[in-house]
N, C-alpha and C positions, 0 to 999 in steps of 0.2 A: 831785295835781287830775285827774279825769278831764273829758274834753271828748267830748259827744255831738253827731253829726252827721246829719239827713236832712235831704234832698234830693232826694227820691223824686217828689213833688205838689209841694213847697211846702218854703220855705228856713227851718231851723229846727235851733240847737241851743243846749246849754247843755253850764255849766260844775258840775261835783259835787266839793263839797271836805269831807272826813271823814259824808262818808254824806248831806249836807245839798247842795240847789241852791244855789248862791252866784251862778245869772246863766242867765238863758234868756231866749231870742226867736226870734219867728217873724214868717215872712210868707212873701204866694203869690203875689211876685215871684220867679222863678227867671230871670231875663232877666240876664246878665253875671252871671252865678252865680262863676265860678270868681274875679273880681275881690272882687265880692261877697262870700265866704267869709273872704279874707282880710283887706280894711278891716273886716269885722264883728267877727271874733275876735279881731285886734289892738287893737280899740278894745274890746271885753267887757274882755280881761286889763289894759287901761289902767286903766279904771277900777277894778279890785280893785288894782292895782297888783302884778300879777304878768306873768310875760311867757311865751315858750312854752318854756323850761325847765324853768316849773313844772307841766306838765301831764307826766304818766307814763302815760296810756292814752289811744285813743281807741275811741271805738266808732261804727261807720259801717254805715248804714241800706243795702247792698246791690239793695234795690229787691221786687219790681218797681215800676214809675213812671215818670221821666222819665229816658230816655238820657243827656241831656248831663250834667245836677244829679247822676247817682247817679257820672258818670265826673269828674265836677269835685272831687266829696267822695273818692271813691276816692285821686285824684291827688297831692289837696290831706294828706288821711291821708299815703299813702307816701312825699310828698316828706319830712313830718317825719319819720318815723320811719328815712328816710333818715341824715338832718343829724345827729338829736337821738336816735336809738336809742330812740325811743317804742314802746312796745307798741301794734299794732294789730289790733283783731277788728273783722271785717266779716259782720255777719248780717242773712237777708233777712227779709221782715215777716211770711214764712211762718213761719219758725223762733221770731220774736217770739212769733205765737200759739200754735205748737203746746208751745215749749216754761212759758207759761203755764197749759195745760193741765194740762202734768206737777206744775209747781209746786205748782199747786192741786189734786193726788191726782184728778186726773178721767181713770180709764183707761177711757176711752170705747169701744175698740176702733176698728176705722178711724177718722180725720177727714180728712176732706172741707174741706180751709180755702181759703176762699176772700177776695179781697183786692179792694175796689170798685176800678172804671177809669173812667174821666173818662167812655167810652165806656158802650152798651151792650151791656156785656160783663164779666165779673169773668177775676179771675185766678185761677187754683187750683190746689193740689198737696197731693199726698191722701201720710197716714202712718198710722203703724200705731201700734198704744195704747201702742209701745216708744217713738214717741219718732221713729222711722226712715221718712226719705223713701222710700215706695214708688212712688213715680210722679214724672216731670220737670216741672217749672212749665211753663202752660201760659195762652193765652188763650183764652177760651171762649166760646162763644157759647150760652146755656140756651137759646136758642128750639134750636137743633138737638144738642146735647149730653143723653141721656138721663139725669139724676140716678137713681143704687141708694139709695132713702131709706129704712132701717128701722132695726131697733133696735143694730145692728152695726157701723152706716154712716153716722156723724153727719156736719151740716154745721156748720163753727164761720165766723164771720165778721170783721171789724173797723169792720162798717157797718151798720143795719139795712135796707140796701139790699134785700139778699137776702131777710129775710122778705116783704117788702114784692114782690117779685118771685115768689115762689115762690108766694105767697096769691094774685096777682090772677091767674097760669094755672095755678092750682089743680093744685097740682105731690104736694103733701102738704097733709094734714088734721093730723100728728105736728109742730105748732109748737113741742114740745117736745124736738125733735127736731135745733132750728136753734137755737145759741146765737152771741151776740152778744159778743163780748169787747172792750171799750175798754180801750186803754191809753194813757198818758202818755210822755213822754221817761224821768222818772226811774222808771218800772217795767221800761224796757230796760236800764238800768243794772242794778238790782234783780238780772235773771235771767241778765247778762252777767258778773257778778262773778268768777264761778269758770268759764266757758271759757277752752279755751286758746288759744292764741295760734297756735300752729303747725293746730290743726284748724279752727279759723274765719278763713280767709285772706281775705282782702278783695277779692274780683271780683265784674266788674256779672253782675246776675242777667237770664238770654237766658230769656226763655219762647217758647212753641212757637206759631204761630198757630191757630186753630181749621181 
């Protein structure tokens, strides 16, 4: 059974067995997240009549987002790895969007990947067409940062707000160069099935401020 945990902005987890989601829960509340992780996951395992030994792999989202939520999720996953020898993979939201474009065969040159932030700013990281990161993650204020938008440098985001912002600021008329990719927790499972445990080591994603 695979456990997926996402505590970047909300509390979300899913249990997947035999390619199917057997339990899923989502909450906007991140308060007391360390205790909540243990209680809710144990409750889910109890409902399924399983225990922690039934989990063979944990996938944890490493950011960007709530530092407390991310650290709590990673600590929880690493603790299970230590005591039960469970495989753990850490993947960022940037990498999720990047891998989704690759899996779908979208070789679109340089990708400026934006993650929506709660404030009037966006998290951004740049990848080349092969999927390699060519910049470090950063928190950017688009009022202060000039975007290079052309046929070889596209914009990919996890939400519509980037389109609304660019349209409002008259940054580009090439709306076809702005792609919004929505995904669920099951999509995260699909793109991480073949990822290496030694390469995708779970650690909090730090971002540079603009």
